[in-house]
C-alpha positions in Angstrom: -21.9 38.4 77.4 -19.0 38.9 79.9 -16.3 41.7 79.7 -12.9 40.0 80.3 -9.9 42.0 81.3 -6.8 39.7 81.0 -3.5 40.8 82.8 -0.5 38.6 82.4 2.4 38.2 84.8 6.0 39.4 85.0 7.9 40.1 81.9 4.7 39.8 79.6 2.3 42.0 77.8 -1.1 41.7 76.3 0.3 39.6 73.5 0.6 36.7 75.9 -3.2 36.2 75.8 -3.6 36.0 71.9 -4.9 32.5 71.9 -7.0 32.6 75.0 -8.6 35.8 73.8 -9.4 34.4 70.5 -11.3 31.6 72.1 -13.3 33.8 74.5 -14.2 36.1 71.6 -15.4 33.1 69.5 -17.8 32.4 72.4 -19.2 35.8 72.1 -17.4 37.6 75.0 -15.7 41.0 74.9 -12.0 40.6 75.8 -9.6 43.3 76.7 -6.0 42.1 77.1 -4.0 44.7 79.0 -0.2 45.6 79.0 0.9 47.0 82.2 3.1 50.0 82.4 6.7 49.4 82.1 6.3 46.3 79.8 6.1 45.4 76.2 4.9 48.4 74.1 4.7 50.4 77.5 8.2 49.6 78.6 9.3 53.3 78.6 6.6 54.2 81.2 7.9 54.3 84.8 5.9 51.9 87.0 5.4 50.8 90.6 2.8 48.5 91.8 0.2 51.1 92.5 0.8 52.2 88.9 -0.2 48.8 87.8 -3.4 48.9 89.9 -4.3 52.1 88.4 -3.6 50.8 84.8 -6.4 48.2 85.4 -8.7 50.4 87.1 -8.4 52.9 84.3 -9.0 50.3 81.7 -12.4 49.4 83.3 -13.5 53.0 83.8 -12.3 54.3 80.5 -14.2 51.7 78.6 -17.2 52.0 80.9 -17.0 48.2 81.4 -19.5 46.3 83.6 -20.1 42.6 84.4 -16.3 42.5 84.4 -14.2 39.2 85.0 -10.7 40.4 85.9 -8.0 37.8 85.3 -4.6 38.1 86.9 -1.7 35.6 86.1 1.3 35.2 88.3 2.7 38.5 89.5 -0.3 40.3 88.1 -2.7 38.7 90.7 -1.3 41.3 93.2 -2.5 44.4 91.2 -5.5 42.5 89.8 -6.7 41.7 93.4 -6.4 45.3 94.4 -8.1 46.6 91.3 -11.0 44.1 91.8 -11.7 45.8 95.1 -11.5 49.3 93.7 -14.0 48.8 90.6 -16.9 48.0 93.0 -20.1 46.8 91.4 -18.5 46.6 87.9 -16.9 43.3 89.0 -18.6 40.0 88.3 -15.6 37.9 89.4 -11.9 37.8 89.7 -9.8 34.8 88.6 -6.3 34.3 89.8 -4.2 32.1 87.4 -1.4 30.4 89.4 -0.8 33.8 90.8 0.2 35.5 94.0 -2.5 37.5 95.7 -2.4 40.9 97.4 -2.2 41.3 101.2 -2.6 44.6 102.9 0.9 46.2 103.6 2.7 43.3 101.9 4.7 43.4 98.8 4.9 40.8 96.1 8.3 39.7 97.2 7.2 39.5 100.9 4.5 36.9 100.0 6.9 34.0 99.4 10.6 33.1 99.8 12.3 35.7 97.4 15.9 36.2 98.4 17.1 35.0 94.9 14.8 37.6 93.3 15.9 40.4 95.5 19.5 39.5 94.8 18.8 39.6 91.1 17.2 43.1 91.3 20.3 44.4 93.1 22.5 43.0 90.3 20.4 44.2 87.3 20.0 48.0 88.0 16.3 47.9 89.2 14.7 45.3 86.9 13.9 41.6 87.3 15.7 40.1 84.2 14.1 37.5 81.9 14.4 34.0 82.9 16.8 31.6 81.1 15.4 28.9 78.9 16.2 26.3 81.6 13.8 28.0 84.1 10.9 26.9 81.8 11.7 23.1 81.9 9.0 20.8 83.1 6.3 23.5 82.6 4.6 21.8 79.6 6.0 24.3 77.1 7.4 23.6 73.6 10.8 25.0 72.6 9.0 27.5 70.4 6.9 28.8 73.2 9.8 29.2 75.5 11.6 31.1 72.7 8.6 33.4 72.3 8.4 34.0 76.1 12.1 35.1 76.0 12.2 36.9 72.7 9.1 39.0 73.3 9.4 39.5 77.1 10.6 42.6 78.9 12.7 43.0 82.0 10.2 43.6 84.9 10.3 46.9 86.9 11.6 46.3 90.4 9.3 48.9 92.1 6.3 46.8 91.2 7.6 43.9 93.1 8.7 45.9 96.2 5.7 48.3 96.9 3.2 47.0 99.3 -0.3 46.2 98.4 -3.3 48.4 99.6 -6.5 46.8 100.6 -9.4 48.1 102.5 -11.3 44.9 103.2 -10.4 41.2 103.2 -9.7 39.7 99.7 -11.7 36.7 100.7 -14.8 38.8 100.4 -14.5 39.1 96.7 -16.1 36.4 94.5 -13.1 34.5 93.1 -11.8 31.5 91.3 -8.2 30.4 91.8 -6.6 28.3 89.0 -3.8 26.2 90.4 -1.4 25.0 87.7 -0.4 21.5 89.1 2.9 21.2 87.3 4.1 24.2 89.1 3.4 22.6 92.5 0.0 21.2 93.9 -0.7 23.6 96.8 -1.4 27.3 96.5 0.4 29.9 98.6 -0.8 30.3 102.2 -2.6 33.6 101.5 -4.5 31.7 98.9 -5.3 28.9 101.3 -6.6 31.4 103.8 -8.8 33.1 101.5 -10.4 29.8 100.2 -11.6 29.3 103.8 -13.8 32.4 103.5 -16.4 30.5 101.3 -16.5 32.9 98.4 -13.6 31.4 96.5 -13.4 28.2 94.4 -10.2 26.3 93.7 -9.8 24.7 90.3 -6.7 22.5 89.2 -5.3 22.6 85.8 -2.8 19.9 84.8 -0.2 22.1 83.1 2.7 24.4 84.0 2.9 28.1 85.2 2.1 29.7 81.8 -1.3 28.0 80.7 -2.0 30.7 78.2 0.7 29.2 76.1 0.6 25.5 77.1 -3.1 24.9 77.3 -5.0 28.1 76.0 -8.3 26.2 75.1 -8.4 24.7 78.6 -7.7 27.9 80.3 -10.2 29.7 78.2 -12.8 27.0 79.2 -12.1 27.6 82.9 -12.5 31.4 82.4 -15.9 30.9 80.7 -17.0 28.6 83.6 -15.8 31.1 86.2 -17.8 33.9 84.4 -21.0 31.7 84.6 -20.8 31.4 88.4 -23.6 33.1 90.3 
């Protein structure tokens, strides 16, 4: 049995993992889907990026979890990667799902061309607003799934995007699987490509869009189970 801790990306809460979590539990695993501070039912809680890292570490330590597979999607790969380092021998593996990854001293927005996001933050009083429906086009989502992403999403706190990551050792030293969602572009970010050269990471392709917990939940759950089985 593996302990999965699932953390969704920007705008999303634990609810985003409902289908994936059900599949993992049916296979006998323990699943802890986590809502980060400032989002969903925790939207009133002030949050920066280090708050999110601590949210994840606290979840692992409070529940006394071991043999943990930490899963970070999109934005949350940045705090998940930092938390993976901090939980030490409690970690079995970290899985990055079409995500950004942390680099020491680098913020989420520093990791890719993000002028459009910075402009949006300045226009919306310190939050990253929800995407319009058109932004989800071509991502293998139904109209109902897009509506749910918008209806249940939460504007994302800006400080989590602008605070720098803090790492004590190279991320490539962690045992990791990177799931690249191919409809969102075939190539991972340069920081991921660099980490893959270290020999402890594997790269797996998934033929869907950026939100596979909605578009292909069973296939994503299968990949998570396979990652957990890696030595």
